C-alpha positions as CSV (number, residue, x, y, z in Angstrom):
1,M,40.2,136.7,75.8
2,T,43.4,137.0,73.8
3,Q,45.8,134.6,73.6
4,E,48.3,136.8,75.2
5,V,46.2,136.8,78.0
6,L,45.0,133.7,78.0
7,F,48.9,132.3,78.6
8,N,49.5,134.9,81.1
9,S,45.8,133.2,83.5
10,I,47.9,130.0,82.5
11,K,51.0,131.1,83.3
12,D,50.1,132.6,86.7
13,A,48.0,129.0,87.8
14,I,50.6,126.6,86.8
15,R,53.2,128.8,88.7
16,D,50.7,129.2,91.7
17,V,50.3,125.3,91.6
18,V,53.4,124.4,91.9
19,N,54.5,127.2,94.0
20,N,57.3,128.8,92.2
21,Q,56.8,132.4,90.5
22,K,59.9,132.9,89.5
23,L,59.3,129.3,86.8
24,D,59.9,129.8,83.5
25,V,57.0,129.1,80.7
26,E,57.1,129.3,77.6
27,A,53.7,128.2,75.5
28,N,56.1,125.3,74.2
29,S,56.7,123.8,77.7
30,L,55.4,120.6,78.4
31,L,53.6,120.2,82.2
32,I,55.3,117.5,83.5
33,G,58.8,117.4,81.7
34,D,60.0,120.7,81.6
35,L,57.2,122.4,84.6
36,G,57.4,119.4,87.2
37,L,53.8,118.8,87.2
38,E,52.8,115.3,89.2
39,S,49.2,113.8,88.1
40,I,48.3,114.6,91.2
41,D,49.0,118.8,90.8
42,F,46.3,119.1,86.8
43,L,43.0,119.1,89.7
44,D,44.8,121.8,91.4
45,L,45.6,123.0,87.8
46,S,42.5,122.3,86.9
47,S,40.3,124.5,89.9
48,E,43.1,127.5,89.4
49,I,41.8,128.0,85.4
50,E,38.6,127.6,86.4
51,N,39.2,130.3,89.4
52,T,40.9,132.5,86.7
53,I,39.1,132.5,83.8
54,G,36.1,130.1,84.0
55,F,36.1,127.8,82.0
56,E,36.6,124.4,84.1
57,L,39.2,121.9,82.1
58,D,39.3,118.5,82.3
59,F,42.7,117.5,81.3
60,K,40.7,113.6,80.0
61,E,39.4,115.6,77.4
62,V,42.0,117.6,76.3
63,V,44.0,114.9,75.5
64,E,41.4,113.6,73.5
65,H,41.0,116.8,71.7
66,L,44.5,116.5,70.4
67,K,44.3,112.5,69.8
68,Q,40.8,113.2,67.8
69,K,43.4,115.5,65.7
70,S,46.0,113.8,65.2
71,S,47.9,116.2,66.8
72,G,51.4,114.2,67.9
73,V,49.8,114.2,71.8
74,A,49.7,110.6,72.6
75,D,49.3,111.0,76.9
76,I,48.9,114.0,79.2
77,K,52.5,113.7,79.5
78,G,52.4,115.2,75.8
79,L,50.4,118.1,76.8
80,T,52.0,122.1,75.9
81,V,50.6,125.2,77.8
82,Q,50.1,126.0,74.5
83,N,48.2,122.9,74.2
84,I,45.9,124.2,76.8
85,I,45.8,127.6,75.0
86,D,43.7,125.7,72.1
87,F,41.5,123.4,73.6
88,I,39.9,126.8,75.6
89,E,40.0,128.5,72.2
90,T,38.4,126.2,70.7
91,K,35.8,125.2,73.1
92,K,34.9,128.9,74.3
93,A,34.2,129.6,69.9
């Protein structure tokens, strides 16, 4: 799966979760700060991603992975769309 396909799948999943098909989703968009997700939305987003690409996503695991890489992400508030893409690609490799 290419980064573009993965990005489009995640973008569609986010739009479905926030119920806004016109939401401007960019790779560097913060899930909470820019896209308006709330903590309760992360369970729905994980489910949407699993249904779309067949990958079960645990956001706590994503944050821990990013902390270990010293990426500057300290908590879920710092997660971007690109962080999710990178995490999925790492785990699928």
